[in-house]
C-alpha positions in Angstrom: -50.4 -63.4 5.1 -50.3 -59.7 5.8 -47.9 -57.3 4.0 -45.0 -57.3 6.6 -44.9 -61.1 6.6 -45.0 -61.2 2.8 -41.9 -58.9 2.7 -40.0 -61.1 5.1 -40.7 -64.4 3.3 -37.4 -66.1 2.8 -37.8 -67.7 -0.7 -40.9 -68.1 -2.8 -42.6 -71.4 -1.8 -40.3 -71.8 1.3 -41.2 -71.6 5.0 -41.5 -68.2 6.6 -39.1 -67.0 9.4 -41.9 -67.2 11.9 -42.4 -70.9 11.2 -38.8 -71.8 11.8 -38.4 -70.0 15.1 -41.8 -71.0 16.5 -43.2 -67.5 17.1 -46.4 -65.9 15.9 -46.0 -64.7 12.3 -47.0 -61.1 12.8 -44.9 -60.6 16.0 -41.8 -62.2 14.5 -42.0 -60.3 11.2 -42.5 -56.9 12.9 -39.7 -57.6 15.4 -37.2 -58.6 12.8 -38.1 -55.8 10.4 -37.7 -53.3 13.2 -34.4 -54.8 14.5 -32.2 -54.6 11.5 -31.7 -54.7 7.7 -31.2 -58.5 7.5 -32.2 -61.4 9.7 -30.8 -65.0 9.5 -31.8 -68.3 11.1 -28.7 -70.5 11.5 -29.1 -74.1 12.5 -26.9 -76.0 14.9 -24.5 -76.8 12.1 -24.0 -73.2 11.2 -26.0 -73.4 8.0 -28.4 -70.6 7.0 -31.8 -72.1 7.3 -33.8 -68.9 6.6 -33.3 -65.3 5.5 -35.4 -62.2 5.9 -34.3 -58.9 4.3 -35.7 -55.6 5.4 -33.6 -53.3 3.2 -33.8 -52.9 -0.6 -30.1 -52.0 -0.7 -29.1 -55.2 1.0 -31.4 -57.3 -1.0 -29.9 -55.8 -4.2 -26.6 -57.4 -3.3 -28.0 -61.0 -3.7 -27.9 -62.0 -0.1 -30.9 -64.4 -0.7 -28.4 -66.7 -2.4 -26.9 -67.5 1.0 -29.8 -69.7 1.9 -28.6 -73.2 2.5 -24.9 -72.2 2.8 -22.7 -72.2 5.9 -22.9 -68.7 7.3 -19.1 -68.7 7.8 -18.5 -69.3 4.1 -20.4 -66.1 3.1 -17.9 -63.9 4.9 -14.4 -62.7 3.9 -11.5 -64.6 5.3 -10.6 -61.8 7.8 -14.2 -62.0 9.3 -14.7 -65.7 9.6 -13.3 -66.0 13.1 -15.9 -63.4 14.2 -18.7 -65.6 12.9 -17.2 -68.6 14.7 -17.0 -66.7 17.9 -20.6 -65.5 17.6 -22.0 -69.0 16.9 -20.0 -70.5 19.8 -21.1 -67.7 22.2 -24.8 -68.0 21.2 -24.7 -71.8 21.6 -23.1 -71.5 25.1 -25.5 -68.7 26.2 -22.9 -66.0 26.5 -24.0 -62.4 26.6 -24.4 -61.3 22.9 -22.3 -58.4 21.4 -22.3 -56.7 18.1 -19.6 -57.7 15.6 -18.9 -56.3 12.1 -18.5 -58.9 9.4 -17.5 -58.2 5.8 -19.1 -60.2 3.0 -17.8 -60.5 -0.5 -20.5 -59.5 -3.0 -20.5 -58.6 -6.7 -20.2 -54.8 -6.0 -17.3 -55.3 -3.6 -17.5 -55.8 0.2 -20.7 -55.6 2.2 -20.0 -54.7 5.8 -22.8 -55.8 8.2 -23.0 -55.4 12.0 -24.4 -58.6 13.5 -25.7 -59.8 16.8 -26.5 -63.5 17.4 -28.9 -64.8 20.0 -30.2 -68.4 20.7 -33.4 -69.3 18.9 -34.6 -71.9 21.3 -35.6 -74.4 18.6 -33.2 -77.4 18.2 -30.1 -75.2 18.7 -31.1 -72.6 16.1 -29.6 -69.2 16.3 -31.2 -65.9 15.3 -28.8 -63.4 13.7 -29.9 -59.8 13.2 -27.7 -57.5 11.0 -27.5 -53.9 10.1 -26.0 -52.5 6.9 -22.8 -50.5 7.8 -22.1 -49.0 4.4 -23.8 -45.7 5.1 -22.2 -45.5 8.5 -18.8 -46.3 7.0 -19.2 -43.7 4.3 -20.1 -41.1 7.0 -17.1 -42.2 9.0 -14.8 -41.8 5.9 -16.3 -38.3 5.4 -15.7 -37.5 9.0 -12.1 -38.7 8.8 -11.5 -36.7 5.6 -13.0 -33.6 7.3 -10.8 -34.1 10.3 -7.7 -34.5 8.1 -8.7 -31.3 6.2 -9.1 -29.4 9.4 -5.8 -30.6 10.7 -4.1 -29.5 7.5 -5.8 -26.1 7.6 -4.8 -25.8 11.3 -1.2 -26.7 10.5 -1.1 -24.2 7.6 -2.5 -21.5 9.9 0.1 -22.3 12.6 2.9 -22.2 10.0 1.6 -18.9 8.5 1.2 -17.4 12.0 4.8 -18.5 12.9 6.2 -16.9 9.7 4.4 -13.6 10.3 5.2 -13.6 14.0 8.9 -14.0 13.0 8.6 -11.1 10.5 6.8 -9.0 13.2 9.4 -9.6 15.8 12.5 -9.2 13.6 11.2 -6.2 11.5 13.6 -3.2 11.5 10.6 -0.9 11.7 8.6 -0.2 14.9 5.2 -1.8 14.4 2.3 -1.3 16.8 -1.3 -2.7 16.6 -3.9 -0.4 18.2 -7.6 -1.1 18.9 -9.6 1.7 17.2 -12.3 1.5 19.9 -10.2 1.9 23.0 -7.1 3.5 21.4 -5.0 1.0 23.4 -1.9 -0.9 22.2 -2.9 -4.5 21.5 0.6 -5.6 20.3 4.0 -4.1 19.7 7.3 -5.5 18.5 10.6 -5.1 20.4 11.7 -2.2 18.1 8.5 -0.2 19.1 9.1 -0.9 22.8 12.7 0.4 22.3 11.5 3.6 20.7 9.0 4.1 23.4 11.6 3.8 26.2 12.9 0.3 27.0 12.8 -2.8 24.7 12.6 -5.1 27.8 9.4 -3.5 29.0 6.2 -4.3 27.0 3.9 -1.4 26.1 1.0 -3.6 25.3 -2.2 -2.6 27.1 -1.2 1.0 27.4 -3.1 3.8 25.8 -1.3 4.8 22.6 -1.3 8.5 23.7 0.8 7.5 26.7 3.9 6.8 24.5 3.4 10.1 22.5 4.8 13.4 23.6 2.2 15.7 25.0 2.7 18.3 22.3 2.0 15.8 19.5 -0.8 13.7 21.0 -3.6 15.7 19.3 -2.0 15.3 15.9 -1.4 11.6 16.4 -4.9 10.9 17.7 -6.4 13.0 14.8 -4.5 10.8 12.3 -5.8 7.7 14.0 -9.3 9.0 13.8 -9.0 9.9 10.2 -7.7 6.4 9.2 -10.4 4.8 11.3 -12.9 6.7 9.3 -11.5 5.1 6.1 -9.8 8.2 4.9 -6.4 8.0 3.0 -4.0 10.1 5.0 -0.4 10.9 4.6 2.2 9.9 7.2 2.7 12.5 10.0 5.8 13.3 12.0 5.4 12.9 15.8 7.6 12.9 18.8 7.4 10.1 21.3 7.4 10.5 25.0 11.0 9.2 24.9 12.0 12.2 22.9 12.5 10.3 19.6 11.1 11.9 16.5 9.3 9.4 14.2 7.4 9.3 11.0 4.1 7.5 11.6 2.0 5.7 8.9 -1.2 3.9 9.7 -3.3 1.1 8.0 -6.8 0.0 9.0 -7.6 -3.7 9.1 -10.5 -5.8 10.5 -10.2 -9.0 12.6 -12.7 -10.9 14.7 -15.5 -8.3 14.1 -13.2 -5.6 15.4 -11.2 -2.9 13.7 -7.5 -2.3 14.4 -4.8 0.0 13.2 -1.3 -1.1 12.1 1.0 1.7 12.9 4.6 1.8 11.5 7.0 4.2 13.2 10.2 5.2 11.4 12.9 6.9 13.4 13.6 10.0 11.3 16.6 10.9 13.5 18.5 7.9 12.0 17.8 9.0 8.4 20.8 10.7 6.7 20.5 14.5 6.7 21.4 14.6 3.0 18.5 12.3 2.2 16.0 14.4 4.1 17.4 17.6 2.4 17.2 16.0 -1.0 13.6 14.9 -0.5 12.7 18.5 0.6 14.5 20.0 -2.4 12.7 17.6 -4.9 9.4 18.6 -3.4 10.2 22.3 -3.9 11.8 22.3 -7.4 9.7 24.1 -10.0 9.8 21.2 -12.5 7.4 18.3 -11.8 9.0 15.1 -10.5 7.5 11.6 -10.3 8.9 8.3 -9.0 7.3 5.0 -10.2 7.8 1.3 -9.8 8.7 -1.1 -12.7 5.0 -1.2 -13.7 4.9 2.6 -14.0 2.6 3.0 -10.9 3.2 6.2 -9.0 5.1 5.9 -5.7 6.1 9.5 -5.0 5.6 12.9 -6.6 6.4 16.5 -5.8 4.1 19.5 -5.4 4.9 20.8 -8.9 3.4 17.6 -10.4 0.3 18.1 -8.4 0.0 21.6 -9.7 0.6 20.5 -13.3 -2.3 18.0 -13.3 -4.4 20.2 -11.0 -4.7 17.5 -8.3 -5.4 19.0 -4.8 -4.8 15.9 -2.8 -1.5 14.0 -3.0 -2.9 10.8 -1.5 -5.2 10.3 -4.5 -2.2 9.6 -6.8 -0.4 6.9 -4.8 -0.5 3.6 -6.6 -2.2 5.0 -9.7 -0.7 4.3 -13.2 1.4 7.1 -14.6 -0.3 6.6 -18.0 -3.5 8.1 -16.6 -1.8 11.5 -16.6 1.3 11.3 -18.9 1.7 10.3 -22.5 -0.6 9.5 -25.4 -2.6 6.3 -24.7 -0.8 3.2 -25.8 2.1 5.0 -27.4 4.4 7.2 -25.4 4.9 5.4 -22.1 5.6 2.1 -23.9 8.4 3.7 -25.9 9.7 5.5 -22.9 9.8 2.3 -20.7 11.5 0.4 -23.5 14.2 3.0 -23.8 14.7 3.1 -20.1 15.1 -0.7 -20.0 17.5 -0.7 -22.9 19.6 2.5 -22.1 18.8 3.3 -18.5 18.1 7.0 -19.3 16.1 9.2 -21.7 16.5 12.9 -22.4 14.0 15.4 -23.8 11.3 12.9 -24.7 8.4 14.9 -26.2 4.9 13.9 -25.0 1.8 15.4 -23.3 0.3 15.6 -19.8 -3.4 15.4 -19.0 -4.8 17.1 -15.9 -7.7 15.8 -13.9 -10.1 17.7 -16.1 -8.8 16.2 -19.3 -6.9 19.2 -20.5 -3.6 18.5 -22.3 -0.2 20.3 -22.3 2.9 19.5 -24.2 5.9 18.5 -22.1 9.4 17.1 -22.4 10.5 14.3 -20.1 13.9 13.2 -18.9 13.9 9.9 -17.1 16.3 7.5 -15.5 15.9 3.9 -14.1 17.5 2.8 -10.9 17.5 -0.6 -9.1 16.1 -0.7 -5.6 15.7 -3.3 -2.8 12.1 -3.7 -3.8 12.7 -3.8 -7.5 13.3 -1.4 -10.4 12.4 2.3 -10.0 11.8 5.0 -12.7 12.3 8.7 -12.0 10.7 11.3 -14.3 11.5 15.0 -14.6 8.8 16.8 -16.6 9.3 20.2 -18.3 6.3 22.0 -19.8 7.2 23.3 -23.3 3.9 24.7 -24.5 4.9 28.3 -23.9 8.3 27.9 -25.5 6.8 26.3 -28.6 4.3 29.1 -28.8 7.0 31.8 -28.6 7.3 33.5 -32.0 11.0 34.1 -31.5 11.6 30.4 -30.9 9.9 29.6 -34.2 12.0 31.8 -36.5 14.9 29.3 -36.6 14.3 26.5 -39.0 15.9 23.0 -38.6 19.3 22.8 -40.1 19.3 19.0 -40.9 17.1 16.0 -41.4 18.1 14.8 -37.9 16.6 18.0 -36.4 13.4 17.4 -38.4 13.0 13.9 -37.1 13.4 15.3 -33.5 10.2 17.3 -34.1 8.1 14.1 -34.3 5.9 14.1 -31.3 6.3 17.8 -30.6 4.4 19.3 -33.5 1.9 18.1 -36.0 2.8 16.3 -39.3 1.5 19.3 -41.2 4.0 21.6 -39.5 6.8 19.1 -40.0 6.0 18.9 -43.8 6.0 22.7 -44.0 9.3 23.0 -42.3 10.7 20.2 -44.4 9.7 22.2 -47.6 11.4 25.3 -46.2 14.5 23.3 -45.3 14.8 21.9 -48.9 14.2 25.3 -50.4 16.9 26.9 -48.3 19.4 24.1 -49.0 18.8 24.4 -52.8 19.3 28.2 -52.7 22.5 27.8 -50.7 23.8 25.1 -53.2 22.9 27.4 -56.2 24.7 30.4 -54.6 27.8 28.3 -53.9 27.8 26.9 -57.4 27.6 30.4 -59.0 30.0 31.9 -56.5 27.2 34.0 -55.0 26.0 35.4 -58.3 22.3 36.0 -57.7 21.4 36.4 -61.4 23.0 33.1 -62.3 21.5 31.4 -59.2 18.0 32.6 -60.1 18.5 31.2 -63.6 19.7 27.8 -62.3 16.7 27.6 -59.9 14.2 28.8 -62.5 13.2 31.8 -60.5 13.0 35.5 -61.3 15.5 37.7 -59.5 12.7 39.3 -57.5 11.5 35.8 -56.3 15.0 34.8 -55.4 15.5 38.0 -53.4 12.2 37.4 -51.6 13.3 33.9 -50.6 16.8 35.0 -49.6 15.1 37.6 -47.3 12.8 35.0 -45.9 15.6 32.5 -45.1 18.0 35.2 -44.0 20.6 34.3 -46.6 23.2 36.7 -48.2 24.0 40.4 -47.6 20.8 41.9 -49.2 21.6 45.5 -48.2 25.0 45.4 -50.0 23.4 43.8 -53.0 20.8 46.6 -53.3 23.5 49.2 -53.1 
């Protein structure tokens, strides 16, 4: 017996499949092995007379034990009617058709797709089956993939609907412009209203068509700068409708193309006082900074740019204030804590670092204010290095311990200790003079000083009428 016939032998010592169906052994073995994973010979009573298995996976499920059992008994209850219909159809010579039958095995259910044809020998029926587990697993993966795609598609539709609602109902005029053609791809109703008529769509028009002729060059220059990935400040333009707007632009990519999201704010509707205040804050000599609750810079004036020697204002937007203000890990934490607890801080002594790393001593007054987008902090910064270095400003000593403690953070500990010594010495001299009714000889004796030493200290501290005493 050649190798294919040996693989298709039903049971050791039993007849081969070819013997039962009356066909040449080589032809029968090759035909059945090529046709499916399992082949059965069922007699006229529906009992399995022979089995040939062409799949190791199916053989591992113990299907050889079906030999001698009614074929219908090997199937699950929901599949037995299918076997009965196949046996009846094969016996009556009806055209065969494939049916899926589930068998109960040790590892669970074994789905096999069968076709039954008459065998021609005493009513025998030849049944050829194919293992459907791999196909079922692929079908399950396909179903899961389809379900995942449907969920993703639904999520995208919901997200698009939300952003479409925000786009349409936004109070700002929003325009999407194609950077290549400079044409308007999309615009919300507010943008159409600013351009002329909210009922008329401006989509498809060149962006320059809705800009006043005198400002087209500035508007297109800004679009070109943003398209070149430069950070640019908003510009003020006048639309063809005559409305003055503040235009800000953001570059984004979609479908291998680049687009600009333009936001136009009607500056004519802004309160005059607010515009004036913004201009004043930008021109005041003291540096001014506005931050969010995380101390990231939102706005600043020209004086702050000069203080840190930063030539471009756009380079500071969104940067942490701690990069330029305060001793690392100390000052800004204390300042933020006081702002959260008290809402305002006055004359907070700290330092400012410029872009080159140079440090200057400053005083900060700050206030916190709630905003629609969260908490905001405003800082007014005053350089004090010149004032501290002024000799005239250093002649006056602190008059109390409270004034000494206020020096912490402004001057070094060595200077504070020296001024503390001077303060104690002056207070002791004043107490001795008061105790002796301004008798310098007695005061010198109480203090353990010579009269000359006492006079020297009185002169240094500016105490007493020394001219009258010498007379």
